C-alpha positions in Angstrom: -107.4 93.5 -70.8 -104.6 91.0 -70.8 -105.4 90.0 -74.3 -105.4 93.6 -75.5 -102.0 94.2 -73.8 -100.5 91.1 -75.5 -101.8 92.3 -78.8 -100.3 95.7 -78.2 -96.9 94.3 -77.3 -97.0 92.1 -80.4 -97.7 95.1 -82.6 -94.8 97.0 -81.0 -92.5 94.0 -81.4 -93.4 93.7 -85.1 -93.0 97.4 -85.7 -89.6 97.4 -84.0 -88.3 94.6 -86.1 -89.8 95.9 -89.3 -88.1 99.3 -88.7 -84.9 97.4 -87.9 -85.1 95.5 -91.2 -85.6 98.7 -93.1 -82.7 100.3 -91.3 -80.5 97.4 -92.2 -81.5 97.7 -95.9 -80.4 101.4 -95.8 -77.1 100.7 -94.2 -74.2 102.4 -96.0 -71.6 100.0 -97.4 -68.5 99.8 -95.1 -66.2 100.6 -98.0 -67.1 103.0 -100.9 -65.0 102.3 -104.0 -64.5 105.0 -106.6 -64.8 102.2 -109.2 -65.1 98.5 -109.0 -63.8 97.7 -112.5 -60.9 99.0 -114.5 -60.5 98.5 -118.2 -56.8 98.3 -119.1 -57.6 98.5 -122.8 -55.3 96.9 -125.4 -52.0 95.7 -123.8 -48.9 94.6 -125.8 -46.9 91.8 -124.2 -43.7 93.8 -124.4 -45.2 96.7 -122.4 -44.8 94.6 -119.3 -47.0 94.6 -116.2 -49.9 97.0 -116.2 -51.2 98.7 -113.1 -54.8 99.2 -112.2 -55.5 101.4 -109.1 -58.7 101.2 -107.0 -59.4 103.8 -104.3 -61.8 103.4 -101.4 -63.2 105.3 -98.4 -64.0 103.7 -95.0 -67.4 104.8 -93.8 -68.0 103.0 -90.4 -67.1 104.2 -86.9 -65.1 101.0 -86.2 -61.4 100.9 -87.1 -60.8 99.1 -90.4 -57.9 97.4 -92.1 -57.6 95.0 -95.0 -57.0 91.4 -93.8 -56.5 89.7 -97.1 -56.8 90.0 -100.9 -57.4 87.0 -103.1 -57.0 86.9 -106.9 -58.2 84.3 -109.4 -55.0 84.2 -111.3 -51.2 84.0 -110.7 -50.9 86.7 -113.4 -52.0 89.4 -110.9 -50.2 90.7 -107.8 -51.7 93.2 -105.4 -50.3 96.0 -103.2 -52.7 97.7 -100.8 -53.0 100.1 -97.9 -52.0 98.2 -94.7 -52.7 101.0 -92.3 -55.7 100.9 -89.9 -58.2 103.4 -91.0 -60.7 105.6 -89.1 -64.1 106.7 -90.4 -63.7 108.9 -93.5 -60.1 107.9 -94.2 -59.2 106.5 -97.6 -57.0 103.8 -99.0 -55.8 102.3 -102.3 -55.3 99.0 -103.8 -53.0 98.5 -106.8 -53.3 95.4 -109.1 -50.4 94.5 -111.4 -51.3 92.4 -114.4 -48.8 90.4 -116.5 -49.9 90.5 -120.1 -47.6 87.7 -121.1 -49.9 85.2 -119.3 -52.8 85.5 -121.7 -53.8 86.2 -125.3 -56.9 88.1 -126.3 -59.7 89.3 -124.0 -59.1 88.8 -120.3 -61.2 89.5 -117.1 -59.7 89.0 -113.6 -61.4 89.1 -110.3 -59.9 90.4 -107.0 -61.7 89.8 -103.7 -60.9 92.2 -100.8 -61.6 90.9 -97.2 -61.6 93.3 -94.3 -61.5 92.9 -90.5 -65.1 94.1 -90.1 -68.1 91.7 -90.5 -69.5 91.7 -94.0 -66.5 93.4 -95.8 -65.8 91.1 -98.8 -65.8 93.3 -101.9 -65.1 92.1 -105.4 -63.2 94.1 -108.0 -62.4 93.4 -111.6 -59.8 94.3 -114.2 -60.3 93.6 -117.9 -58.6 94.3 -121.3 -57.2 92.8 -124.4 -53.7 91.3 -124.3 -51.8 90.9 -127.6 -48.8 88.6 -127.6 -45.7 89.5 -129.5 -45.8 88.3 -133.1 -43.3 85.7 -134.1 -43.7 86.5 -137.8 -44.3 90.2 -138.3 -44.3 90.0 -142.1 -47.0 87.3 -142.0 -49.0 89.0 -139.2 -49.1 92.6 -140.4 -49.9 92.0 -144.0 -51.5 95.4 -144.8 -48.7 97.8 -145.5 -49.2 101.6 -145.2 -45.8 103.3 -145.7 -43.4 102.0 -143.0 -46.3 100.6 -141.0 -48.0 97.2 -141.0 -51.6 96.5 -139.9 -53.3 93.3 -139.2 -56.4 94.3 -141.2 -56.9 96.5 -144.2 -59.5 98.7 -142.5 -60.2 99.9 -138.9 -63.6 98.7 -137.8 -64.7 100.8 -134.8 -67.9 98.7 -134.5 -71.1 100.0 -132.9 -71.0 103.7 -131.9 -73.9 105.3 -129.8 -74.7 109.0 -129.7 -74.4 109.2 -125.9 -70.7 108.7 -125.7 -67.7 108.5 -128.1 -66.2 105.1 -129.0 -62.5 104.4 -128.5 -60.7 101.8 -130.7 -57.1 100.8 -130.1 -55.2 99.6 -133.2 -51.9 97.7 -133.2 -49.2 98.8 -135.8 -45.8 97.5 -136.6 -42.9 99.7 -137.7 -41.1 98.0 -140.6 -39.0 101.2 -141.3 -35.6 102.1 -140.0 -36.5 105.2 -138.0 -38.7 105.8 -134.9 -42.0 107.5 -134.8 -42.8 109.7 -131.8 -46.1 110.4 -130.2 -45.8 114.2 -130.2 -45.0 114.4 -133.9 -48.2 112.7 -135.2 -50.5 114.8 -137.4 -54.1 113.8 -138.2 -56.3 114.9 -141.1 -59.9 113.8 -141.2 -63.5 114.6 -140.3 -64.1 116.4 -136.9 -65.9 113.5 -135.4 -62.9 111.2 -135.8 -59.6 111.8 -134.0 -56.4 109.6 -133.9 -53.6 109.7 -131.4 -50.5 107.6 -130.7 -50.7 105.8 -127.3 -47.2 104.5 -127.0 -44.5 107.3 -126.6 -42.6 105.9 -129.6 -42.8 103.2 -132.2 -39.2 102.0 -132.7 -38.0 100.2 -135.9 -39.0 96.5 -136.0 -41.3 97.0 -133.0 -45.0 97.5 -132.3 -47.0 100.4 -131.1 -50.6 101.4 -130.5 -52.8 104.0 -132.1 -56.2 105.1 -130.7 -59.2 106.0 -132.8 -61.8 108.3 -131.2 -65.2 108.3 -132.9 -68.0 110.7 -131.8 -71.4 109.5 -132.9 -73.2 112.6 -131.8 -70.8 114.9 -133.6 -71.3 112.7 -136.7 -74.9 113.9 -136.9 -76.1 110.9 -138.9 -77.1 107.3 -138.3 -76.2 104.1 -140.1 -73.2 102.4 -141.6 -70.3 104.7 -142.6 -66.8 104.4 -144.1 -64.5 107.4 -143.7 -61.0 107.9 -145.0 -58.4 109.6 -142.7 -54.8 110.5 -143.2 -51.8 110.3 -140.8 -48.3 111.7 -141.0 -45.4 112.3 -138.7 -43.4 115.5 -138.5 -40.0 115.3 -140.2 -41.1 112.2 -141.9 -42.1 111.4 -145.5 -44.5 108.7 -144.3 -48.1 109.7 -145.2 -50.7 107.0 -144.8 -54.4 106.8 -145.5 -56.7 104.6 -143.4 -60.4 103.6 -143.8 -62.5 103.7 -140.7 -65.7 101.8 -140.5 -68.5 102.4 -138.0 -72.2 101.7 -137.3 -73.8 104.7 -135.6 -76.9 104.3 -133.5 -79.1 106.7 -131.6 -79.0 106.1 -127.8 -82.2 106.0 -125.8 -82.2 106.0 -122.0 -84.1 103.3 -120.1 -87.7 104.1 -119.3 -90.4 102.8 -117.0 -92.2 99.6 -118.0 -95.5 101.4 -117.6 -94.5 103.7 -120.5 -94.0 100.7 -122.9 -97.4 101.3 -124.6 -97.0 105.1 -124.7 -93.6 105.6 -126.4 -93.5 105.5 -130.3 -93.7 102.0 -131.7 -92.7 101.3 -135.3 -94.4 98.3 -136.9 -93.2 97.2 -140.4 -95.6 95.2 -142.6 -94.3 93.0 -144.1 -90.8 92.7 -142.7 -89.8 90.5 -145.6 -90.7 90.3 -149.3 -89.6 87.4 -151.5 -89.7 88.4 -155.2 -88.9 84.8 -156.2 -87.6 84.6 -159.8 -87.0 87.9 -161.6 -85.3 89.1 -164.7 -82.1 91.2 -164.4 -83.5 93.7 -166.9 -86.8 94.3 -165.1 -86.9 96.9 -162.3 -89.0 95.8 -159.3 -91.2 98.1 -157.3 -92.7 97.1 -153.9 -94.4 99.0 -151.1 -94.0 98.5 -147.3 -96.3 99.9 -144.7 -94.8 101.7 -141.7 -97.2 102.2 -138.8 -97.0 104.0 -135.4 -98.7 101.9 -132.8 -97.5 104.1 -129.9 -99.2 107.1 -128.3 -96.4 109.5 -129.1 -95.2 110.9 -132.5 -92.9 108.5 -134.4 -90.0 110.1 -136.2 -88.4 108.2 -139.1 -84.9 109.4 -138.9 -83.3 107.5 -141.8 -84.0 104.8 -144.3 -80.8 103.1 -145.6 -80.2 100.3 -148.0 -77.1 98.2 -148.4 -76.8 98.8 -152.2 -76.9 101.5 -154.7 -79.3 99.3 -156.6 -82.0 100.4 -154.2 -84.1 103.5 -154.4 -86.2 104.3 -151.3 -89.0 106.8 -151.3 -90.8 107.9 -148.1 -93.4 110.7 -148.5 -93.2 111.8 -144.8 -91.1 111.1 -141.8 -93.3 112.1 -138.9 -96.2 109.8 -138.0 -98.9 110.6 -135.4 -100.2 107.8 -133.1 -102.0 105.3 -135.2 -100.9 106.8 -138.5 -99.3 104.8 -141.4 -97.2 105.6 -144.4 -96.0 103.6 -147.4 -92.3 103.1 -148.1 -91.7 102.7 -151.8 -88.8 100.3 -152.6 -87.4 100.3 -156.1 -84.9 97.5 -156.9 -82.8 97.5 -160.0 -81.3 93.9 -160.4 -79.1 94.9 -163.4 -75.8 93.1 -163.4 -76.9 90.6 -160.7 -77.4 86.9 -161.0 -78.5 84.1 -158.7 -79.8 84.3 -155.1 -79.9 87.9 -153.9 -80.8 89.6 -150.6 -81.1 93.3 -150.0 -81.2 94.8 -146.5 -83.1 98.0 -145.7 -82.5 99.6 -142.3 -85.1 101.9 -140.8 -83.9 104.2 -138.0 -86.6 105.8 -135.8 -87.2 107.2 -132.3 -88.8 103.9 -131.2 -86.8 103.5 -128.0 -87.4 99.7 -127.9 -86.4 99.0 -131.6 -84.6 102.1 -132.9 -83.2 100.2 -135.9 -85.4 97.7 -137.7 -84.5 95.5 -140.7 -86.6 94.8 -143.8 -85.5 92.1 -146.2 -86.0 92.0 -150.0 -85.2 88.5 -151.4 -85.0 87.4 -155.0 -83.5 85.0 -157.5 -82.1 86.9 -160.5 -82.1 85.1 -163.8 
């Protein structure tokens, strides 16, 4: 009987502490932050200190106040709510960043310590700081009307279909009149928009333009180069810019158990070496595309990196286990020496939505 009672008490003891552990795992954080990271974007040195604001809500019954805030750099200063907060009350923390302290990409950490046990939260600010150019003529070599650009083309980079991509571009006004934000007019495709971030771009000074690229609205996948036009009201300045982008389909994360169920594109071979070929002889090769998944595979696009390639695909929808041959026709006319052609295959394979096939040769 005594042994049974001891066993019963042991079980109750273990159950109590297991429930306590589960309850601790489910404890609501003492502070709930609206965000824990703020991207300041591109910051010019002459714009001065930039402010990032963090908001939080106190969730515990005990009274709360911020005891201390520690930063990892003297380039940041912090102002925060110093009042004592009851449950449900909110507070703010403002971080001021000095862009003259760094050049290029930056990431700064802010640690918030509170009076309650366990309150030590970490916040971050990040961005791209651009110092003032000592030689504008040498720095902004690409001239478009009154404006100077660092590069000849605007490369937006990778754009996914789930959200638009923003790219900030630095410009320098070599003219003798200011350009105001509200007077900018844009002409281009609907999936690209451009606006002026800085209120004005004064003579012999810098400003920022922002390019907005909507991959979903583009309605296509792959590498693209678009031309856009900008002009300012009451100004004769009319400039054309080239915008580069790589547009990719976005696929949401899925369970590991579904790895063998989703469409799976397998390319065989993934590389063909033609070795030595004559420039006047057209080459024809076949590549097998196979769906090893258990769902229908959709080939959304096949794109080569040269007009010298002709790509023929008899069908774009493959059932599980089905294969199809991609016909690759390469015309080496006008080429000489070592040559490599890239062929990109876009599909609904969520693990590898873009795959690369290489065609190598030495053209005599």
